[in-house]
Every structure is written in structure tokens, then in C-alpha cells.
N, C-alpha and C positions, 0 to 999 in steps of 0.2 A: 439484403440491406445494402443499398447502393450508396448510402451516406450515413454518417454517425447520427445518433438520435439527438446530439447536442453540439453546439459550438463550444469552444473553450470557455467563454464566459458563462454559458449556460451550465456546463459541467461543474465549474467552480461554484456557482450559486447552488446547484443541486447537492453538492458535497456538504456545504455549510448548512443548508436546509435540513440535511439528514442528521445534523447535530455534531458533525466532526469539526475539529478545530480548523481555523482558517489556514494554517500552514499546510494542511493536507490538500486544500484546494490549489495552493501554489505548487505543491509537489506535482499534482496531476497535470497542471498546465505549463509549468516552467522547469520542473525537475528538482530533485532533492538538493542539489548544490545551491539552489536559490534560497533554500530554507536554512541549511547548515552545511558547511564544507564537508563534514564527515559522511554526508548522505549523497555526495555527488555521483558516485559510481554504483551505488546500490539501489537507489530509487529514481528511476528515470521517468520523465514526463510521459503521459499517455499519447500514443500516436493514434489520432482519430481517423486516419485513412481507412477506408473500407477493407483494404488488403492487409492492414496491420494486425498484429497479434490481438490487441484488445477487441477490435471489432469482429475479428474472426471468432474469438472465444465467445463473445456476446451473441453472435449470430448462431453459433453451433450449440451452445450450452445454456445461455442465459435469456434474460428478457431486458427490455428497456429500463426496468426498475433496478437492474444491477448497475452500480456506478463504478467505473474503473478509477482506481486511486493512483496507481503507478504501475510501471512495468519494471519487473525485477531482472529482466533479460530481454533479448530481442523477441522471444516467443512466449514469455510468461507475464501475466497481468494479475494484479491483486484487485479484487472487486469488493465493494460493500453491498451486501444483499439487503433486501427490504426487511428481513426479520431481525436485523441487528448483528448478524454474523458476517464473517469475511472469508473469502476463499481466493486461493491462487490457482489459476487455470493456465495450462500450457496448450496453446493453440496447435503447435506442431505435434505433440504427443497425444493430443485430444483427450486429456484427462486432468482431473483435479489433483494438484500437488499437495496442497495444505488447506486446512480449515481451522478457523479460530472462532470461538463462541462469542467473543466480544472485542471491543476496541482495545482495552488494556492488554488482552492476550496477544493481539497482533503487534502492539507496540513492544511488548516484552520480546517477541520473536525478532523484531527489528533491532532492538538493543543487544540481544545476544549475538546477532549477526555482526553488529559493530564490534563487539568484544572479540569475536573470532577474526575480524579483519584488523585487529590490533589497534582499535581506537582507544584513546586515553579515557580514563574514568570520568574526567570532567567533561569531555565531549559527549559521552553517553548521557551524563546528567543534564547537559544543555539540551540534547534532543528530547529527553524525557520531559523537560520543562516546556518545550514547545508543543508537545503532543498530548500531554495529560495534565489534569488538575493536580495540585500538590498532594492531596491525600492518596493518590494512586501511584505516584512516582516510585516510591521505595520498593514496592512489590514488583514493579515492572523492571527495575534495575537488577533484580535477582536473576542470575543466568538460568535459562530454562535447560532442562536436560535434553540432550540430543541423542539420537539413536546410537551413535558410536560411543557414547559415554555411559550408556545404561548397562 
């Protein structure tokens, strides 16, 4: 793959067409800080360069139907898969780090990360409101158990 399957506007449109909220398209193209200040350092925009982590993971493990939503580090990218699930792949380690069955589960993961980064509860609630419809927010704000807590 010598170029990304999409331009930034095409990626944003594909994310929204997949049924994800518009702020996710902005995260993918502009970074989490453009959506909410508490997301500035945790959800980075997707680097569509062929040598970047997202395109490397897509080339090695995925298909053009995988949509990169954000990079969680220089080497890890979260993808929306066509079956409605989500996965985080690390291009350097060449492995899947995480898998979520659906969008609310991924948002819960993000909100738990924000808690661990010492975000205020009102900030977490604001992010939940941006990413989920009202009936799903309360469940997503419940902290998920992490391996070191079980």
C-alpha cells in the first residue's frame, strides 16, 4: 500500500457512514483535543502516511474496510471493523492489544483511561455525552475492571 485508502475528508465521511458519532471523525482527522481538552494526549489523530502506524497495521493485519479512529500512541491504532467490533493494533509489536465487542465497550475503556489519568468526573461525563446517546452513558461511566485490579 503506497498510499492511504482515503483522504482525511473521505475517512471522516466513512466513520460517520459507519454510524459512529461525528466527534469520532474529528478525532481521527484532528485529534482528541479538538473534541475535548481531556482527550488531547490520549486520542491522537490518525497519521495516513504509508509509513505510519495506522497504515502499517492496516497493510499487515487488516483490510480497507477497517477504519482507523485514532492513534493511542506512536505505534498503536484503534480500528472500527466492518462487523461492528473495534480493535487496537500495535504496528511495532505486530499484535492486537485490545478488542471491544461494540462502541459502548470502547467508550467505557476510554472513560476508564481518563479516570486513571485523573480526569474530573464532569470531564468524563462530557466525553461520554459527546460519544454516546444518553441511555448508554451511565453504563459507560462505570469503571471497567483492569487486570491489575482483578
